[in-house]
N, CA, C and O of each residue as an XYZ file, in Angstrom:
320
protein
N     -44.520     38.664     65.213
C     -43.451     37.580     64.552
C     -43.297     36.584     66.037
O     -43.547     35.388     66.187
N     -42.776     37.624     67.042
C     -42.666     36.587     68.352
C     -44.059     35.175     68.171
O     -43.868     33.980     67.941
N     -45.161     35.779     68.343
C     -46.034     35.405     68.418
C     -46.058     33.860     67.650
O     -46.543     32.929     68.293
N     -45.578     33.630     66.399
C     -45.713     33.027     65.261
C     -44.750     31.716     65.833
O     -45.036     30.522     65.921
N     -43.891     32.218     66.071
C     -42.790     31.468     66.808
C     -43.118     30.847     68.385
O     -42.643     29.791     68.802
N     -43.780     31.494     68.941
C     -44.270     30.710     69.876
C     -45.644     29.609     69.618
O     -46.108     28.698     70.304
N     -45.913     30.028     68.655
C     -46.780     29.069     68.527
C     -46.608     27.815     67.401
O     -47.495     26.962     67.420
N     -45.466     27.659     66.385
C     -44.850     27.104     65.577
C     -43.273     26.648     65.509
O     -42.926     25.800     64.686
N     -42.655     27.045     66.105
C     -41.396     26.678     66.468
C     -41.137     25.978     67.875
O     -41.884     25.969     68.854
N     -39.845     25.375     67.715
C     -39.215     24.892     68.952
C     -38.052     24.930     68.772
O     -37.549     25.158     67.672
N     -37.129     24.615     70.297
C     -35.793     25.135     69.929
C     -35.232     24.260     71.275
O     -35.678     24.150     72.417
N     -34.069     23.706     70.611
C     -33.730     21.969     71.337
C     -35.130     21.242     71.449
O     -35.240     20.462     72.395
N     -36.107     21.380     70.690
C     -37.378     20.309     71.423
C     -37.907     21.148     72.465
O     -38.070     20.592     73.552
N     -38.152     22.128     72.390
C     -38.626     23.153     73.751
C     -39.622     23.869     73.076
O     -39.247     24.068     71.921
N     -41.038     24.475     73.358
C     -41.608     25.477     73.044
C     -40.878     26.097     73.763
O     -40.165     25.677     74.674
N     -41.133     27.947     73.086
C     -40.609     29.014     73.932
C     -42.181     29.760     74.151
O     -43.210     29.341     73.621
N     -42.100     30.833     74.967
C     -42.766     31.612     75.025
C     -42.260     33.183     74.002
O     -41.060     33.369     73.800
N     -43.125     34.010     73.544
C     -43.101     35.104     72.966
C     -41.640     35.817     73.517
O     -40.691     36.284     72.888
N     -41.913     35.676     75.031
C     -40.843     36.667     75.440
C     -39.339     36.192     75.543
O     -38.320     36.883     75.521
N     -39.510     34.506     75.688
C     -38.712     33.886     75.378
C     -37.362     33.727     74.042
O     -36.156     33.506     73.930
N     -38.488     33.998     73.294
C     -37.990     34.050     71.861
C     -37.301     35.380     71.770
O     -36.229     35.339     71.166
N     -37.718     36.697     72.289
C     -37.044     38.190     71.475
C     -36.087     37.631     72.480
O     -35.014     37.715     71.882
N     -35.814     37.050     73.792
C     -34.171     36.892     74.213
C     -33.198     36.425     73.541
O     -32.083     36.880     73.289
N     -34.103     34.763     73.069
C     -32.783     34.046     72.425
C     -32.522     35.205     71.142
O     -31.384     35.673     71.111
N     -33.432     35.659     70.162
C     -32.905     36.674     69.211
C     -32.476     37.982     69.978
O     -32.747     38.792     69.091
N     -32.238     38.357     70.492
C     -31.482     39.456     71.349
C     -30.204     38.890     71.456
O     -29.163     39.431     71.082
N     -30.325     37.635     72.047
C     -28.497     37.139     72.601
C     -28.153     37.021     71.082
O     -27.201     37.677     70.660
N     -28.988     36.095     70.094
C     -27.829     35.960     68.701
C     -27.442     37.662     68.678
O     -26.214     37.652     68.766
N     -27.770     38.731     68.623
C     -27.559     39.729     68.059
C     -26.719     40.178     69.175
O     -27.168     41.237     69.615
N     -25.786     39.824     69.736
C     -25.078     40.468     70.639
C     -25.290     41.600     71.978
O     -24.492     42.321     72.577
N     -26.668     41.379     72.101
C     -27.158     42.563     73.219
C     -26.941     41.686     74.706
O     -27.537     40.638     74.957
N     -26.116     42.249     75.471
C     -26.046     42.007     76.900
C     -27.112     40.987     77.434
O     -28.227     41.238     76.979
N     -27.072     39.873     78.301
C     -28.242     39.771     79.136
C     -27.321     39.639     80.088
O     -26.107     39.438     80.054
N     -28.303     39.824     81.172
C     -27.824     39.447     82.811
C     -28.695     38.270     83.656
O     -29.659     38.379     84.413
N     -28.169     37.466     83.336
C     -28.759     36.249     84.290
C     -29.123     36.159     85.777
O     -28.291     36.357     86.662
N     -29.814     35.994     85.902
C     -30.600     36.012     87.525
C     -31.055     34.983     87.954
O     -31.651     34.359     87.076
N     -31.048     34.334     89.269
C     -31.686     32.940     89.759
C     -32.987     33.940     90.385
O     -33.055     35.093     90.811
N     -34.069     32.679     90.156
C     -35.708     33.012     90.719
C     -35.079     33.137     92.475
O     -34.021     32.801     93.006
N     -36.080     33.659     92.873
C     -36.084     33.505     94.148
C     -36.111     32.066     94.989
O     -35.846     31.937     96.184
N     -36.512     30.990     94.029
C     -36.670     30.092     95.221
C     -35.229     29.445     94.833
O     -34.776     28.500     95.479
N     -34.623     29.956     93.859
C     -33.092     29.388     93.022
C     -33.154     28.271     92.423
O     -32.110     27.620     92.430
N     -34.358     27.671     91.715
C     -34.603     26.632     91.396
C     -34.174     26.837     89.814
O     -33.769     25.932     89.085
N     -34.312     27.920     89.520
C     -34.171     28.665     88.163
C     -33.477     29.589     87.712
O     -33.252     30.242     88.731
N     -32.693     30.394     86.417
C     -32.178     31.351     86.443
C     -33.162     31.953     84.891
O     -33.584     31.191     84.022
N     -33.312     33.276     84.899
C     -33.656     33.835     84.115
C     -33.220     35.397     83.380
O     -32.860     36.297     84.138
N     -33.281     35.656     81.806
C     -32.629     36.224     81.532
C     -33.406     37.975     81.950
O     -34.603     38.252     81.874
N     -32.561     38.669     82.267
C     -33.130     40.260     82.847
C     -32.364     41.521     81.921
O     -31.226     41.356     81.482
N     -32.995     42.550     81.734
C     -32.087     43.215     81.303
C     -32.549     43.188     79.212
O     -31.670     43.432     78.385
N     -33.432     42.986     78.963
C     -33.218     42.490     77.786
C     -34.859     43.613     77.754
O     -35.858     43.582     78.474
N     -34.439     44.599     76.445
C     -35.744     45.690     76.539
C     -35.675     46.312     75.193
O     -35.210     47.437     75.010
N     -36.316     45.282     73.928
C     -36.421     45.852     72.953
C     -36.350     47.280     72.358
O     -35.790     47.707     71.348
N     -37.334     48.067     73.608
C     -38.008     49.367     73.531
C     -36.775     50.068     73.275
O     -36.712     51.079     72.575
N     -35.618     49.422     73.950
C     -33.970     50.542     73.947
C     -33.783     50.264     72.735
O     -33.090     51.238     72.442
N     -33.898     49.489     71.496
C     -32.817     49.226     70.771
C     -32.853     50.828     69.419
O     -33.687     51.637     69.012
N     -31.608     50.560     69.228
C     -32.041     51.780     68.114
C     -32.397     51.093     67.143
O     -32.473     49.864     67.162
N     -32.858     52.392     65.420
C     -33.448     52.055     64.578
C     -32.710     50.764     63.655
O     -33.378     49.936     63.035
N     -31.507     50.776     63.693
C     -31.148     49.639     63.099
C     -30.745     48.410     63.937
O     -30.343     47.294     63.610
N     -30.957     48.914     64.974
C     -30.185     47.559     65.583
C     -31.655     46.704     65.656
O     -31.745     45.508     65.381
N     -32.896     47.649     66.125
C     -34.427     47.190     65.602
C     -34.460     46.284     64.320
O     -34.973     45.179     64.147
N     -33.718     47.136     63.438
C     -33.857     46.190     61.973
C     -33.580     44.926     61.740
O     -34.099     43.950     61.198
N     -32.028     45.392     62.642
C     -31.463     43.789     62.371
C     -32.495     42.667     63.344
O     -32.527     41.437     63.377
N     -33.064     43.430     63.879
C     -33.494     41.863     65.123
C     -35.030     41.504     63.911
O     -35.425     40.376     63.615
N     -35.512     42.578     63.511
C     -36.671     42.132     62.154
C     -36.255     41.090     61.259
O     -36.873     40.041     61.078
N     -34.628     41.597     60.426
C     -34.226     40.218     59.618
C     -33.693     39.500     59.997
O     -33.473     38.541     59.257
N     -33.129     39.482     61.405
C     -32.872     37.933     61.537
C     -34.541     37.430     61.988
O     -34.952     36.328     61.627
N     -35.061     37.995     62.478
C     -35.946     36.928     62.473
C     -36.736     36.774     61.983
O     -37.507     36.048     62.610
N     -37.252     37.213     60.626
C     -37.556     36.814     58.922
C     -37.434     35.863     58.546
O     -38.281     35.063     58.150
N     -35.029     35.695     58.682
C     -34.420     35.283     58.447
C     -34.820     33.841     58.594
O     -35.030     33.025     57.697
N     -34.886     33.685     59.883
C     -34.437     32.014     61.250
C     -35.916     31.946     60.917
O     -36.081     30.733     61.047
N     -37.275     32.500     60.525
C     -38.677     32.281     60.451
C     -38.321     31.666     58.665
O     -39.138     30.762     58.492
N     -37.722     31.775     57.769
C     -37.794     31.301     56.517
C     -36.698     29.407     56.812
O     -36.961     28.259     56.454
N     -35.997     29.764     57.282
C     -35.206     28.890     57.705
C     -35.934     27.609     58.307
O     -35.919     26.504     57.765
N     -36.616     27.934     59.587
C     -37.527     26.628     60.046
C     -38.851     26.750     59.666
O     -39.764     26.205     60.287
N     -38.966     27.254     58.941
C     -40.584     26.653     58.315
C     -41.839     27.960     59.033
O     -43.055     27.896     58.851
N     -41.401     28.624     59.521
C     -42.268     29.776     60.436
C     -42.946     30.271     59.867
O     -42.387     31.285     59.448
N     -44.424     30.189     59.352
C     -45.148     31.122     59.213
C     -45.766     32.665     59.805
O     -46.644     32.699     60.667
N     -45.174     33.888     59.210
C     -45.356     35.099     59.985
C     -46.140     35.095     59.838
O     -46.662     35.201     60.948
N     -47.118     35.021     58.888
C     -48.573     35.504     58.409
C     -49.660     35.187     58.940
O     -50.714     35.820     59.000
N     -49.236     33.630     59.546
C     -50.534     33.080     60.424
C     -51.055     33.444     61.718
O     -52.168     33.353     62.238
N     -50.015     33.849     62.061
C     -50.727     34.786     63.531
C     -51.891     35.973     63.594
O     -52.217     36.462     64.676
């Protein structure tokens, strides 16, 4: 599902990777993120996001959110 978003959708006019989309969805569900600076201090990145640590209800909520967002944005989840 994340690959479909990476290929078909943009957020604020920007294409995102599968990992970036996962971070966006996890943040939207209220999962804490730790923002860390890159070694060259030119950018920041989210750390500590591990969907493998989600409970079954949390993972189900993540899937539901991705499917709902796909419907709203016209992302075909079966295309990938």
